[in-house]
C-alpha positions as CSV (number, residue, x, y, z in Angstrom):
1,X,77.5,101.3,-72.3
2,X,79.5,98.6,-72.6
3,X,81.3,96.5,-69.3
4,X,84.6,96.4,-71.0
5,X,84.9,100.0,-71.9
6,X,84.7,100.1,-68.3
7,X,87.4,98.4,-67.9
8,X,90.1,102.0,-68.1
9,X,93.0,99.7,-66.8
10,X,95.1,96.8,-67.3
11,X,97.3,94.4,-65.1
12,X,98.9,90.5,-64.1
13,X,98.0,88.3,-63.1
14,X,100.5,85.9,-61.4
15,X,98.7,82.4,-61.1
16,X,100.6,80.0,-58.6
17,X,99.6,76.2,-60.4
18,X,100.2,72.7,-59.4
19,X,102.2,71.1,-61.2
20,X,102.3,66.7,-61.9
21,X,106.6,66.8,-60.9
22,X,107.3,67.1,-57.4
23,X,110.2,67.3,-55.0
24,X,112.1,64.7,-53.2
25,X,109.6,64.8,-50.7
26,X,107.6,63.8,-52.8
27,X,105.5,67.8,-52.7
28,X,104.2,68.6,-56.1
29,X,105.9,71.6,-57.7
30,X,104.3,75.2,-57.4
31,X,104.5,77.1,-61.1
32,X,104.0,81.3,-61.5
33,X,102.1,81.2,-64.6
34,X,101.9,84.6,-65.4
35,X,99.1,87.0,-67.3
36,X,100.1,89.8,-69.3
37,X,97.6,92.3,-70.1
38,X,94.2,92.2,-68.7
39,X,91.7,94.8,-69.0
40,X,90.2,96.1,-65.2
41,X,89.6,98.8,-63.0
42,X,90.6,99.6,-59.9
43,X,89.1,101.5,-57.9
44,X,89.2,102.4,-53.8
45,X,86.7,102.8,-50.9
46,X,86.3,103.8,-47.9
47,X,85.0,102.8,-45.4
48,X,84.2,103.6,-41.6
49,X,84.6,101.8,-39.0
50,X,83.1,102.5,-35.2
51,X,84.0,100.4,-32.1
52,X,84.7,100.7,-28.4
53,X,88.3,102.9,-29.4
54,X,85.8,104.8,-32.0
55,X,85.4,106.0,-35.5
56,X,88.5,105.1,-37.8
57,X,88.6,104.8,-41.9
58,X,89.4,101.9,-43.9
59,X,90.6,102.2,-47.3
60,X,89.2,99.6,-48.8
61,X,91.0,98.1,-51.7
62,X,90.0,96.1,-55.4
63,X,90.1,95.7,-58.9
64,X,86.6,94.9,-61.3
65,X,87.9,92.1,-64.2
66,X,85.3,91.2,-66.8
67,X,83.3,88.0,-66.3
68,X,86.2,85.6,-68.9
69,X,89.2,86.8,-66.5
70,X,91.4,83.3,-65.4
71,X,90.8,84.5,-61.6
72,X,91.6,83.0,-58.0
73,X,91.2,83.2,-54.3
74,X,95.7,82.4,-54.7
75,X,96.6,84.9,-56.9
76,X,99.2,88.3,-57.2
77,X,97.7,91.1,-58.9
78,X,100.7,93.2,-60.7
79,X,101.4,95.7,-63.3
80,X,98.8,97.7,-63.3
81,X,99.1,100.4,-65.6
82,X,96.1,103.4,-67.1
83,X,95.6,103.8,-70.4
84,X,98.7,105.6,-71.1
85,X,100.5,102.4,-70.0
86,X,101.1,104.6,-66.3
87,X,102.5,102.5,-63.3
88,X,100.0,103.2,-61.0
89,X,101.9,101.1,-58.3
90,X,104.8,99.5,-58.0
91,X,104.2,97.0,-56.3
92,X,101.9,93.4,-55.8
93,X,99.0,93.0,-54.5
94,X,97.8,90.1,-52.8
95,X,94.3,88.9,-53.2
96,X,91.5,88.4,-49.7
97,X,88.8,87.8,-52.0
98,X,87.0,87.2,-55.9
99,X,83.4,88.0,-55.5
100,X,81.6,86.9,-59.0
101,X,78.8,88.8,-60.0
102,X,76.1,87.4,-61.8
103,X,73.6,89.5,-64.0
104,X,70.2,88.2,-65.9
105,X,71.6,84.6,-67.1
106,X,75.0,84.5,-66.9
107,X,78.2,85.5,-64.7
108,X,78.8,89.4,-65.1
109,X,82.5,90.8,-64.6
110,X,84.3,89.3,-61.2
111,X,84.6,91.8,-58.6
112,X,88.8,91.4,-56.9
113,X,89.1,92.6,-53.2
114,X,93.1,93.5,-52.4
115,X,95.4,94.3,-50.6
116,X,99.2,95.6,-50.7
117,X,101.3,98.0,-50.2
118,X,104.6,99.7,-49.8
């Protein structure tokens, strides 16, 4: 099975870019660039954290993207939809970290850890 077949969701990636234009204080003006219908897979994983206060469960959220996806540490992810077009949740996700996964010879995919909530 090809990795692309595993990416059963789609999402919108919102990248922040600094343009050549500047504001009145000579700071670069940042613009948001939307890339829509990017193949991805949303997943969660529960972890147990043990401390002096006891054990607590934490849910880790992440998305998987193919090797050609445009991802960055400061992007937002919105409109995550399942294969039938249904919206999984109605809020944007902020990126915590981007972890490229390397295969035998080249980048295989990206694992992007996210946070967000209602």
